[in-house]
N, C-alpha and C positions, 0 to 999 in steps of 0.2 A: 533452544537458545543457540543465537548467532554464533559461529566459530569467528576465531579471529583472522585465520589466515588459509586461503583456498592455495593448495600446489595445483597447478594445471598441466596436465601433461599431455600433448598430441603425439599420436604415433601412427605409423603407417607401415606394415612389413617389415619390421625391425624387432621380431621376437626376442631373439636371443640378447641384443642389447638393450630392450626393455627389461629383460628378467634381472640382467645384472644391475641395472638402475633401482628397479625396485626393492631387490634384495638389499642394496646400499641404504635407500630411503627408510626402510623400517629401521635401520639402527640408528640413523641422524635423527630421527622424529621422536625416538624413544623417550618416554616422560612428558612428552607434550601431546599427546593422542587428543586430548579433550578440547585443544585449541584448533585442531587441524581438520581440514577437510582435504581429501586427496581426489582430485576428479581426471579421469582418464577419458580422453576421446580417441577411439579406435578409426581411423578413417577408412573403413572397410577393407581390413587388411585380408589376405589371401594365405597367410603362414600361419604359424602356431601363435601370434599375439593374443587371440581371444583365450587359449587355453593358460597361457602365461598370465594373463590379467586374473582368470578366475581363480586359479592356483593360489595367487598372491592374496587376493582378497578374503579367501576362505581362510588363510593363515593369520588374519590382522584380528586385535583385540576390540572386543566392542565398543571401547571409548573412542575408537578412530572412525570418522564419518568418509567413507569411501563411495564414490559414484562412478560407475562405468557406462558411458556411453559408446553404443556403436553406430557410425553412420551407416545407412542403408546403401549409399554410394559413396564413391570416393569424391568429396567436395573441395580438394585442393587443400594446400597447406595453410594458406592465410586464412580461409574461412573456417577451417577447423581450428585454427587457435584463437580466433575472435569468439568463435561458439563457446569456448572454455570462459572466457569473461562472462559471456551472458548465463552460462549454467552456473556459475558460482554463487555461492550463497554467504560467503563470509564478508568481514569488514574489508581484508586486504587481499590482493591476488599476486602471484608470481608465478610466472611461468618456467617451467623446467622442460628441456629436451630430453629424449629418452635417451640421450647417452650423457646426461650431466649428472651431477650429484651436488647437493648441500655440502657445505662446509660446516662440520660438526660445531666447532667451537665458534664459528660465526653465527650458525643459527639460534644458539641460546642468547647470544646478544642482541640478533635481531628480534626474537620474541620479546626480550625485555624492552626494547627501544619501542616496538609498537605499542607494547601495554602502557607503558608510562608517558610517552610524549604524544602518540596519535599522531603523527605526521600525515601529511597527504600522499608522500612517497619517501622511499629509502632508496638511494643510488650507491652501488659499489663504487668506492674509489680507488681501491687497491687491487692491482692486477699483477700476479706472479712476483709478488714482494715489492712492487713498485706502486709508489703514489703517482695518481694521474691527474690530480686536481690540486689547484693552488689552496684549497680550502677546505676543511673537514668540520664536520658538525652541522648546524642549522645555516642553510644556504637561500639565497634567492633563485628566481627562476632565470635570470642572466647567468648567475654561476653554474646552473644545473646543466646549460648549454656546453659548458667547456668539457662535459662527459658525454657528448652526444653520441661520438663513435661507440664507446664503450657501453654506454646504456642501449643503444642503437643496434649493435651489431650482435652482441651475446645478451643483451637484456638481463644483465645481473642486478635486478632490482625489485622493488616491492612497490605497488601503487593501491591507493585506496579505490576500491573495486566500485563503489556507486558513483564516485569522482568521475573516474573513467567511462562508465556507461552513459551518463550524462553528457560527459564533453563530446563524445562522438554522436549522440543521439540528437542533442540539442542544436547540432550543425549538419546533421543527417549527411554524415560521412561515412557510416558503416560500409556501404557498399563498395565507395572508393577506396578505403583502406584495406578491403578484402582483396583487392587487386595486386597489393604490394606485399615483398615476402617480409617485411617488418611491420606488420600493422600495430604490435605493441609499442613500437616507438612512437606512434603518432598520438594513440590514445593516452599513452604515459604522460608524455610532455604536454598535451592539451589540459589533462586532469591537473597538472602541476601548474600550468599556467593561470587556469581558473581559480585555484585555491591558494595559491603561495600566499597571497596578501593576507590570509586568513590562518594557515596553518603551514607549519615548518615543512621543508624539505630537508632530508638529512643525508649528508654524505657521509660514508662510513669508511674507517681505515682498515676495515678486515674484509675479507672475501666471503660472499654469500653464496654464489654457486661457481662451479669448476667442472671441466670434463672428466668423465671416470678416468682412473689411472690408465688403463687401456684406450687411450684415445681413439675414436672412430672418424677424426678429421681428415677423411681423403677426399680432396678437392681437385679440380681442374679450371681450365680459364672460364669455361662456360658458369661454373660457380662464381668465380671473381666479377665476372661481368653483371651478372644476375645481382649479385650482392650489393655493388656499388651502384648500379642503375638504380636499385630499390631504396637504398640508405638515400640518395639525391631526391628521389622522388618525396621520400618522407620528409627532408629536412625542405623541401620547397612547399610542401603542403602545411608544414608548422609554421613557415616564415610567412605565407599567404595568410593563415587563419588567424595568427597572433599578431601579426604586423611587426615583428620583432626581427630585425634583419642581423642581428648579432650571428647568428648562426652561420651567415656567409664567412664572418672571420675565425669563428669557431672550429668550423669543420671544412668549409669550401676553401682551403687555404693549402698553399704549399708546405706551409710548416704544420700541417694536420697530420700527425702520426697515423690516424686511421686511414685518411686519404691516400697517405704515402704507401702504407701498407698493401693498399688494394692495387695502386699503380704498379709497384714492384712485383705483385704476384701476376699481374696480366702480361707483364714485360716476360717475365720469366716463365710462365707456361706457352708464350708464343715461342720462346727459344727451345725449350726441352720437350715440347709436344708437338713443334711446328704447327699449332693451331692460328688459323687464319681469320678466326672470328670477328667481326667487325667492332670496332668501338665508336663509330659513327653515332649511333642512338645516344650513348653518354656524352659523347661530345656536343652534340646538338643540345642536350639537356642541359649541360654546364652553361654553354653560352646563351641560352635562352632564359634561365632562371637565375643565374647567380652572378650577373654584371662582369665586371673586369676581372675578378678573381676566378671567377670560372671560365672565362674566355683562357686565362693563363694555363690552368688546368687543363682544358679542351687542347690547346697547343702542345703541352707536354704528351698528352696520350696520343696525339698525332703520329708519335715516332713509331706506335705498333702498327701502323699502315705500311711503313717499309722496314720489313723485317731483316733485310741485309744492311740498312743503315743501324738498325736497333742492335744489331750483333756488332757492327764494328764499334759503334759508341760504348757498349757494354764491355768489350774486349779491352778497350782504352781504358775505360774506370776500373776493371778489374786489374790489370796492370798496375796501375796506380797505387790501388788498395792494398793488393796482396803481392806486390812486387818480390817480398822475400820468402813468399811460400813455394816459389817454383812452379806452381800449377798453373794452367791456362784455363781461360774459361771454356774452351773446347772441352778439356779434360773433366772439369765439372759438371758440364753438360751429360757426358757420357756416364759420369758417376751418378749423376741424379736419375738419368733414364733406367740405369741397372736397379737402383733403389726403390723406382717407383715401381718396376714390374713385380719385383717381391713384396711391396706394400700391397699392391692391388690383389695380388693371390692370398696374402693372407687377412686383409680387410674382407675378403668376399667370404673367407670362412667364418669370420665373425658377425657377419651379418649387414655390414656397411659396404653398400656398393659405391662406385665412384660417382660423386656429384648428385646423389640421389636425393637431396634435401628439398629441391623443388620440384 
């Protein structure tokens, strides 16, 4: 009998993190084992990952379908993730990182929703207690684009597995999406585009997934540059494939919270790490693919090319916003560097290395 939902978990050399994630997962899927397939793809790890997976599998009840795939060589994070979609055998697919967890209350609601309404996709609209969508419930493809950043960056959502495979297979896009960090964003939105006239897309007001309590989200400028570049490539690919230009206004806009988060992070790591990694490729992509809005965003990012000027502007803004705090930008940067050194030492012990996602 086909299972309702595959939980796909790609992992590489993060055995300690994975162990915490799997122990947590066992509790979250309790009583739903007959509906679930857990699919783990180990990207040729050289640490304790294999032992962690074997020990966890041995402890699971017989009702739970578990499949462990070990790649014979490291095939890259994106190919590893796409392979999970193709290996899955359930009606629906959800991707979880090896430092993520399901929300227990939300998971029970999710299973009920998938069983009763059979939507093409479910997208999380609530993040950290805040709703990020103007609409909840059954929505159309255009409304789903308003959650592009949330769905695209963290992908807290569920997609019809067969629809996703058809969406990229019929357009021969598999190799192309395996080159970007967020392939799930592309196959998810293309599946929604293909089937939304026939089946609903559900935006839910509960959280589906979230980081583990001990967050392993330790990043640097390289992470934010690669993350933004590939979100832009995903957006451009969706736009070209569907002919829907709304994505320009929904994500490629100075008002987009997601885009603002990335630009601020790029600025911040330029200041605290003195990182001079170039934003030129992203600026070229914005200017080439996203029209006037893209050129405006590219112009804003060009500030990063002049660190002295960036620091001067940042100092002025900081004085205006935090005038009463008595702190200066320089003191905040010094404080951040001290905290960052301590975090790096701590995260190394927990199995998360700086910027190792890609």
